[in-house]
C-alpha positions in Angstrom: 2.6 -19.5 -6.7 1.2 -19.2 -10.5 -0.5 -16.1 -12.0 -1.4 -16.0 -15.7 -1.7 -12.8 -17.5 -3.1 -12.1 -20.9 -0.2 -11.8 -23.6 -1.0 -8.1 -23.3 -0.4 -7.6 -19.7 2.7 -9.8 -19.7 4.3 -7.1 -22.4 3.2 -3.9 -20.2 4.8 -5.2 -17.3 7.7 -5.7 -19.0 7.7 -2.5 -19.9 7.4 -1.2 -16.9 10.4 -3.3 -15.6 12.5 -2.2 -17.7 11.5 1.4 -16.9 12.2 0.8 -13.0 16.0 -0.8 -14.3 14.9 -4.2 -13.4 16.2 -7.4 -15.6 12.5 -8.7 -15.3 8.8 -8.4 -14.7 9.0 -11.4 -12.2 11.3 -8.9 -10.1 8.7 -6.2 -10.7 5.7 -8.6 -9.5 7.7 -10.4 -6.6 8.7 -6.5 -5.3 4.8 -5.4 -5.9 3.5 -8.3 -4.1 6.2 -7.4 -0.4 4.9 -3.9 -0.3 1.1 -5.0 -1.0 2.3 -7.3 2.4 4.2 -4.7 3.8 1.2 -2.2 3.5 -1.5 -5.0 4.4 0.4 -5.0 7.8 0.8 -1.5 9.0 -3.1 -0.6 7.8 -3.9 -3.4 10.0 -1.7 -2.1 13.0 -2.7 0.9 12.3 -6.8 -0.1 12.4 -6.2 -2.1 15.5 -4.0 0.8 17.3 -7.0 3.1 16.2 -9.8 0.2 17.4 -7.3 0.5 21.5 -7.2 4.3 21.9 -11.2 3.8 20.6 -11.3 1.0 23.5 -10.0 4.0 25.8 -12.6 6.2 25.1 -9.1 8.7 23.9 -10.8 11.1 20.7 -10.0 13.9 19.3 -11.8 16.9 18.2 -13.6 16.9 14.7 -11.6 20.0 13.1 -8.2 18.4 14.9 -8.8 14.8 12.9 -10.0 17.0 10.0 -6.2 19.3 9.9 -4.4 15.9 10.2 -7.0 14.5 7.1 -5.6 17.6 5.5 -1.8 17.5 5.9 -2.2 13.3 5.3 -3.4 14.3 1.4 -0.5 17.3 1.4 2.2 15.1 2.6 
């Protein structure tokens, strides 16, 4: 797979890679892509889990959901 970036974008990626202690921007991009894949899998799993709860009629009250959401934003 190949991805094309402008010279300016490549310079920005190289700068980020250096700041993060990476030897090159390619490794930075590979790490970022792997994080994306992991996060996508985690998100899809959570959605399916939530759907399974809903399918079983297991819901929580709105006030409890609001409290959970606020806690997530604080962490």
